[in-house]
Z-matrix of the N, CA and C atoms (Angstrom, degrees):
N
C 1 1.448
C 2 1.521 1 108.06
N 3 1.321 2 114.76 1 138.33
C 4 1.455 3 120.25 2 178.34
C 5 1.517 4 109.35 3 -83.83
N 6 1.332 5 117.47 4 143.69
C 7 1.469 6 119.24 5 176.73
C 8 1.530 7 110.37 6 -57.09
N 9 1.311 8 115.24 7 137.02
C 10 1.454 9 119.97 8 178.61
C 11 1.516 10 114.45 9 83.70
N 12 1.344 11 117.94 10 -5.70
C 13 1.461 12 120.61 11 178.74
C 14 1.519 13 108.83 12 -83.12
N 15 1.320 14 118.09 13 125.44
C 16 1.472 15 119.06 14 179.10
C 17 1.531 16 110.23 15 -66.02
N 18 1.324 17 115.84 16 141.33
C 19 1.465 18 121.85 17 -178.55
C 20 1.535 19 111.47 18 -58.49
N 21 1.328 20 117.90 19 -35.24
C 22 1.463 21 121.62 20 -178.19
C 23 1.532 22 112.41 21 -62.77
N 24 1.326 23 117.03 22 -21.98
C 25 1.464 24 120.40 23 -177.58
C 26 1.524 25 111.51 24 -72.85
N 27 1.332 26 116.90 25 -18.87
C 28 1.451 27 120.26 26 -178.80
C 29 1.520 28 109.68 27 -93.66
N 30 1.326 29 117.49 28 122.02
C 31 1.459 30 118.96 29 -179.78
C 32 1.527 31 110.69 30 -69.86
N 33 1.321 32 115.94 31 146.10
C 34 1.456 33 121.24 32 175.33
C 35 1.522 34 107.71 33 -76.47
N 36 1.323 35 117.51 34 129.04
C 37 1.474 36 119.20 35 179.88
C 38 1.532 37 111.09 36 -56.75
N 39 1.321 38 116.27 37 131.29
C 40 1.456 39 121.97 38 178.50
C 41 1.511 40 115.26 39 83.22
N 42 1.326 41 117.78 40 -3.05
C 43 1.465 42 121.38 41 -177.85
C 44 1.524 43 110.79 42 -92.13
N 45 1.329 44 115.00 43 162.39
C 46 1.462 45 121.03 44 172.71
C 47 1.526 46 108.26 45 -75.65
N 48 1.313 47 116.50 46 151.00
C 49 1.464 48 119.38 47 173.30
C 50 1.533 49 107.98 48 -66.63
N 51 1.329 50 118.41 49 155.71
C 52 1.463 51 119.44 50 178.89
C 53 1.535 52 112.63 51 -54.66
N 54 1.323 53 117.37 52 -40.44
C 55 1.470 54 120.16 53 179.98
C 56 1.523 55 111.55 54 -65.54
N 57 1.320 56 116.59 55 -41.92
C 58 1.470 57 120.06 56 -179.86
C 59 1.529 58 110.38 57 -69.33
N 60 1.319 59 117.99 58 -37.05
C 61 1.460 60 121.19 59 177.27
C 62 1.522 61 110.45 60 -63.32
N 63 1.340 62 116.94 61 -44.86
C 64 1.471 63 120.88 62 177.20
C 65 1.517 64 110.43 63 -59.05
N 66 1.347 65 116.12 64 -45.69
C 67 1.464 66 121.04 65 179.64
C 68 1.530 67 110.52 66 -59.78
N 69 1.311 68 117.15 67 -46.72
C 70 1.461 69 121.37 68 -178.36
C 71 1.528 70 111.08 69 -62.42
N 72 1.327 71 117.25 70 -45.01
C 73 1.469 72 120.64 71 179.49
C 74 1.518 73 111.08 72 -62.76
N 75 1.324 74 117.18 73 -43.55
C 76 1.474 75 120.43 74 178.33
C 77 1.522 76 110.58 75 -60.25
N 78 1.323 77 116.56 76 -46.00
C 79 1.463 78 120.29 77 -179.80
C 80 1.525 79 110.99 78 -62.33
N 81 1.316 80 117.18 79 -41.64
C 82 1.465 81 119.65 80 -178.29
C 83 1.521 82 111.81 81 -70.36
N 84 1.321 83 117.63 82 -31.08
C 85 1.462 84 120.33 83 -179.21
C 86 1.523 85 112.96 84 -83.98
N 87 1.303 86 117.33 85 -35.97
C 88 1.461 87 120.76 86 -169.30
C 89 1.526 88 114.11 87 -103.28
N 90 1.325 89 117.15 88 2.38
C 91 1.465 90 118.95 89 -178.96
C 92 1.518 91 109.51 90 -140.53
N 93 1.294 92 115.46 91 169.93
C 94 1.464 93 120.64 92 176.75
C 95 1.522 94 110.60 93 -101.01
N 96 1.332 95 116.36 94 20.53
C 97 1.458 96 120.24 95 179.70
C 98 1.526 97 110.46 96 -62.45
N 99 1.317 98 115.67 97 144.93
C 100 1.466 99 120.31 98 175.32
C 101 1.527 100 108.83 99 -74.46
N 102 1.325 101 115.77 100 165.86
C 103 1.469 102 120.24 101 177.68
C 104 1.529 103 109.49 102 -62.25
N 105 1.325 104 117.33 103 -36.35
C 106 1.472 105 120.72 104 177.34
C 107 1.526 106 110.07 105 -60.97
N 108 1.333 107 117.13 106 -43.01
C 109 1.474 108 120.81 107 179.88
C 110 1.531 109 111.09 108 -67.78
N 111 1.324 110 117.36 109 -39.59
C 112 1.464 111 120.83 110 178.23
C 113 1.528 112 109.75 111 -63.91
N 114 1.331 113 116.32 112 -44.29
C 115 1.472 114 119.11 113 -179.90
C 116 1.530 115 110.99 114 -63.21
N 117 1.327 116 117.11 115 -38.10
C 118 1.464 117 120.17 116 178.32
C 119 1.530 118 110.72 117 -64.17
N 120 1.326 119 117.38 118 -39.80
C 121 1.466 120 120.59 119 177.74
C 122 1.529 121 111.80 120 -66.91
N 123 1.320 122 116.13 121 -22.57
C 124 1.469 123 120.95 122 175.71
C 125 1.529 124 111.02 123 -91.85
N 126 1.326 125 116.55 124 6.71
C 127 1.474 126 122.92 125 179.38
C 128 1.523 127 113.01 126 60.51
N 129 1.336 128 116.23 127 38.39
C 130 1.457 129 121.74 128 178.57
C 131 1.525 130 109.57 129 -132.90
N 132 1.337 131 115.56 130 155.90
C 133 1.463 132 118.14 131 171.82
C 134 1.523 133 107.81 132 -71.13
N 135 1.328 134 116.07 133 161.30
C 136 1.457 135 119.42 134 -179.73
C 137 1.526 136 111.11 135 -59.86
N 138 1.324 137 117.27 136 -44.02
C 139 1.463 138 119.63 137 -177.39
C 140 1.536 139 111.23 138 -66.94
N 141 1.340 140 117.79 139 -42.10
C 142 1.471 141 120.36 140 178.18
C 143 1.528 142 109.87 141 -64.50
N 144 1.318 143 116.80 142 -44.17
C 145 1.463 144 121.13 143 178.77
C 146 1.528 145 110.61 144 -59.64
N 147 1.329 146 116.43 145 -47.52
C 148 1.468 147 120.12 146 -177.91
C 149 1.522 148 111.75 147 -61.45
N 150 1.332 149 116.73 148 -43.57
C 151 1.469 150 120.07 149 178.43
C 152 1.524 151 110.81 150 -63.47
N 153 1.322 152 116.91 151 -46.86
C 154 1.465 153 120.98 152 -178.36
C 155 1.529 154 111.05 153 -65.00
N 156 1.335 155 117.33 154 -41.03
C 157 1.464 156 121.45 155 179.01
C 158 1.526 157 109.70 156 -60.86
N 159 1.333 158 116.55 157 -41.48
C 160 1.467 159 120.52 158 179.96
C 161 1.524 160 111.28 159 -66.61
N 162 1.341 161 117.63 160 -34.31
C 163 1.473 162 120.43 161 175.63
C 164 1.529 163 109.20 162 -60.67
N 165 1.333 164 117.00 163 -41.39
C 166 1.468 165 121.30 164 -178.51
C 167 1.528 166 112.78 165 -71.37
N 168 1.327 167 116.28 166 -45.37
C 169 1.467 168 120.27 167 -167.67
C 170 1.521 169 114.56 168 -107.52
N 171 1.328 170 116.94 169 -18.91
C 172 1.460 171 120.16 170 -174.34
C 173 1.511 172 113.08 171 82.99
N 174 1.333 173 116.52 172 -0.65
C 175 1.467 174 122.20 173 -178.80
C 176 1.522 175 109.96 174 -128.81
N 177 1.318 176 115.73 175 153.32
C 178 1.463 177 119.17 176 171.35
C 179 1.523 178 108.20 177 -68.01
N 180 1.325 179 118.17 178 158.27
C 181 1.466 180 119.20 179 177.21
C 182 1.531 181 112.47 180 -56.40
N 183 1.332 182 117.09 181 -39.96
C 184 1.464 183 120.61 182 -179.27
C 185 1.528 184 111.19 183 -64.43
N 186 1.332 185 116.62 184 -44.87
C 187 1.466 186 120.28 185 179.82
C 188 1.524 187 110.87 186 -65.31
N 189 1.342 188 116.93 187 -41.94
C 190 1.462 189 120.64 188 179.74
C 191 1.528 190 110.15 189 -62.00
N 192 1.342 191 116.42 190 -44.61
C 193 1.464 192 120.25 191 -179.28
C 194 1.526 193 110.80 192 -61.79
N 195 1.323 194 116.91 193 -43.49
C 196 1.458 195 120.14 194 -179.41
C 197 1.523 196 111.10 195 -63.45
N 198 1.326 197 117.27 196 -44.61
C 199 1.466 198 119.83 197 178.14
C 200 1.526 199 111.62 198 -64.47
N 201 1.316 200 117.33 199 -40.17
C 202 1.470 201 120.87 200 178.05
C 203 1.530 202 110.43 201 -63.36
N 204 1.329 203 116.43 202 -39.97
C 205 1.468 204 120.12 203 177.71
C 206 1.524 205 111.23 204 -65.16
N 207 1.326 206 117.08 205 -36.40
C 208 1.469 207 120.36 206 178.97
C 209 1.528 208 110.57 207 -68.01
N 210 1.327 209 117.20 208 -38.61
C 211 1.467 210 119.69 209 177.21
C 212 1.528 211 110.37 210 -64.30
N 213 1.311 212 116.45 211 -40.90
C 214 1.464 213 120.32 212 176.77
C 215 1.523 214 109.75 213 -63.89
N 216 1.328 215 116.60 214 -41.90
C 217 1.466 216 120.76 215 179.39
C 218 1.528 217 110.81 216 -60.91
N 219 1.325 218 117.09 217 -42.03
C 220 1.469 219 120.10 218 178.89
C 221 1.527 220 110.89 219 -61.55
N 222 1.332 221 116.02 220 -42.32
C 223 1.478 222 118.81 221 178.15
C 224 1.525 223 110.82 222 -61.24
N 225 1.340 224 116.55 223 -42.84
C 226 1.463 225 120.11 224 -179.56
C 227 1.526 226 112.00 225 -70.86
N 228 1.331 227 116.98 226 -35.99
C 229 1.465 228 120.44 227 179.36
C 230 1.526 229 111.55 228 -67.76
N 231 1.329 230 116.78 229 -21.01
C 232 1.467 231 120.72 230 177.18
C 233 1.527 232 111.22 231 -75.54
N 234 1.336 233 116.37 232 -5.02
C 235 1.467 234 121.80 233 176.74
C 236 1.530 235 108.27 234 -107.74
N 237 1.312 236 116.00 235 -169.22
C 238 1.465 237 120.74 236 179.81
C 239 1.535 238 112.85 237 -93.43
N 240 1.315 239 118.13 238 8.25
C 241 1.467 240 121.89 239 -178.53
C 242 1.528 241 108.82 240 -60.19
N 243 1.339 242 118.24 241 130.03
C 244 1.469 243 120.46 242 178.25
C 245 1.539 244 111.35 243 -58.40
N 246 1.325 245 115.91 244 144.79
C 247 1.465 246 120.99 245 -176.62
C 248 1.525 247 111.48 246 -59.01
N 249 1.315 248 117.84 247 -35.62
C 250 1.470 249 120.34 248 177.20
C 251 1.525 250 110.36 249 -59.00
N 252 1.312 251 116.89 250 -42.44
C 253 1.465 252 121.26 251 179.48
C 254 1.526 253 110.67 252 -68.54
N 255 1.326 254 116.88 253 -37.72
C 256 1.460 255 120.69 254 177.98
C 257 1.530 256 109.30 255 -59.95
N 258 1.324 257 116.04 256 -45.62
C 259 1.471 258 119.62 257 -177.97
C 260 1.524 259 111.33 258 -61.28
N 261 1.315 260 117.43 259 -43.85
C 262 1.467 261 120.52 260 179.92
C 263 1.523 262 111.32 261 -69.91
N 264 1.317 263 117.49 262 -40.20
C 265 1.469 264 122.31 263 179.74
C 266 1.532 265 111.30 264 -63.30
N 267 1.318 266 116.23 265 -28.84
C 268 1.468 267 120.79 266 -178.48
C 269 1.525 268 112.41 267 -93.55
N 270 1.337 269 117.28 268 7.84
C 271 1.454 270 120.75 269 172.30
C 272 1.515 271 116.34 270 89.53
N 273 1.321 272 117.63 271 14.38
C 274 1.458 273 120.06 272 177.62
C 275 1.525 274 109.32 273 -91.79
N 276 1.333 275 115.52 274 146.85
C 277 1.465 276 119.69 275 -175.22
C 278 1.527 277 112.04 276 -70.50
N 279 1.324 278 117.39 277 -28.48
C 280 1.458 279 120.32 278 177.63
C 281 1.524 280 109.66 279 -158.65
N 282 1.334 281 115.20 280 171.29
C 283 1.458 282 120.01 281 -176.31
C 284 1.526 283 111.81 282 -66.87
N 285 1.319 284 117.82 283 -34.24
C 286 1.465 285 120.69 284 -179.17
C 287 1.534 286 110.95 285 -63.28
N 288 1.327 287 116.50 286 -44.27
C 289 1.469 288 120.72 287 178.27
C 290 1.523 289 109.81 288 -62.79
N 291 1.317 290 116.78 289 -44.77
C 292 1.460 291 121.77 290 178.38
C 293 1.527 292 110.59 291 -59.62
N 294 1.335 293 116.87 292 -46.61
C 295 1.461 294 121.07 293 -177.71
C 296 1.530 295 111.18 294 -61.90
N 297 1.334 296 116.76 295 -42.03
C 298 1.475 297 119.84 296 178.25
C 299 1.529 298 111.08 297 -63.42
N 300 1.326 299 116.99 298 -46.92
C 301 1.466 300 120.98 299 -179.12
C 302 1.531 301 110.83 300 -64.79
N 303 1.315 302 116.91 301 -44.93
C 304 1.468 303 121.51 302 -179.23
C 305 1.522 304 109.83 303 -62.52
N 306 1.312 305 116.87 304 -46.57
C 307 1.470 306 121.28 305 -179.26
C 308 1.522 307 111.00 306 -61.15
N 309 1.328 308 116.78 307 -42.58
C 310 1.464 309 121.17 308 -179.80
C 311 1.534 310 111.07 309 -63.68
N 312 1.331 311 117.57 310 -43.48
C 313 1.461 312 121.01 311 -175.34
C 314 1.523 313 114.36 312 -84.66
N 315 1.320 314 116.88 313 -35.22
C 316 1.462 315 120.55 314 -174.25
C 317 1.532 316 111.36 315 -97.47
N 318 1.326 317 116.93 316 -24.65
C 319 1.460 318 120.01 317 177.56
C 320 1.510 319 115.04 318 100.19
N 321 1.317 320 116.55 319 -3.39
C 322 1.463 321 120.74 320 175.50
C 323 1.513 322 109.07 321 -156.70
N 324 1.334 323 116.96 322 157.01
C 325 1.472 324 119.93 323 -179.67
C 326 1.533 325 111.22 324 -64.83
N 327 1.331 326 116.00 325 157.69
C 328 1.477 327 119.77 326 -178.19
C 329 1.528 328 113.89 327 -55.40
N 330 1.332 329 117.81 328 -41.10
C 331 1.474 330 120.47 329 -178.27
C 332 1.526 331 110.53 330 -63.65
N 333 1.331 332 116.89 331 -44.02
C 334 1.463 333 120.74 332 178.86
C 335 1.527 334 110.59 333 -65.73
N 336 1.337 335 116.73 334 -40.26
C 337 1.460 336 120.21 335 179.05
C 338 1.522 337 110.27 336 -62.36
N 339 1.334 338 116.23 337 -44.01
C 340 1.471 339 121.31 338 178.97
C 341 1.519 340 110.65 339 -60.03
N 342 1.332 341 116.97 340 -45.35
C 343 1.463 342 120.96 341 -179.87
C 344 1.523 343 111.13 342 -64.39
N 345 1.333 344 117.33 343 -39.92
C 346 1.462 345 121.11 344 179.16
C 347 1.532 346 111.21 345 -64.46
N 348 1.340 347 116.68 346 -35.52
C 349 1.462 348 120.63 347 178.86
C 350 1.529 349 111.39 348 -70.69
N 351 1.333 350 116.09 349 -33.47
C 352 1.467 351 120.98 350 -178.92
C 353 1.531 352 111.36 351 -74.91
N 354 1.326 353 116.20 352 -27.83
C 355 1.480 354 121.13 353 -177.75
C 356 1.522 355 110.01 354 -130.29
N 357 1.336 356 116.88 355 73.86
C 358 1.475 357 119.28 356 -176.98
C 359 1.516 358 113.95 357 -66.11
């Protein structure tokens, strides 16, 4: 490293560039593209993309997407949006799949979580 060079200017070996990471996150959040399709749009193989994404985030692309979807679900559940709509808006094929995933990650079903947030 050269004196006076900011650490952020040096790319982490094996990591995605900041622009490519932003692109990948946007694609994973705003589309139903598979990880293979996202990696292809980033001009990387799925395995190279997955390794590089994990270097950046500490999570696999699949794990990051699921956690990001849960955070979005929590924001929507804090409103009056019906749970069925929350599940579809967050990329789940149906409410049952959403409820199982939410319960596993958050520790309680979406309806119970919503009620707990409304009455702390």
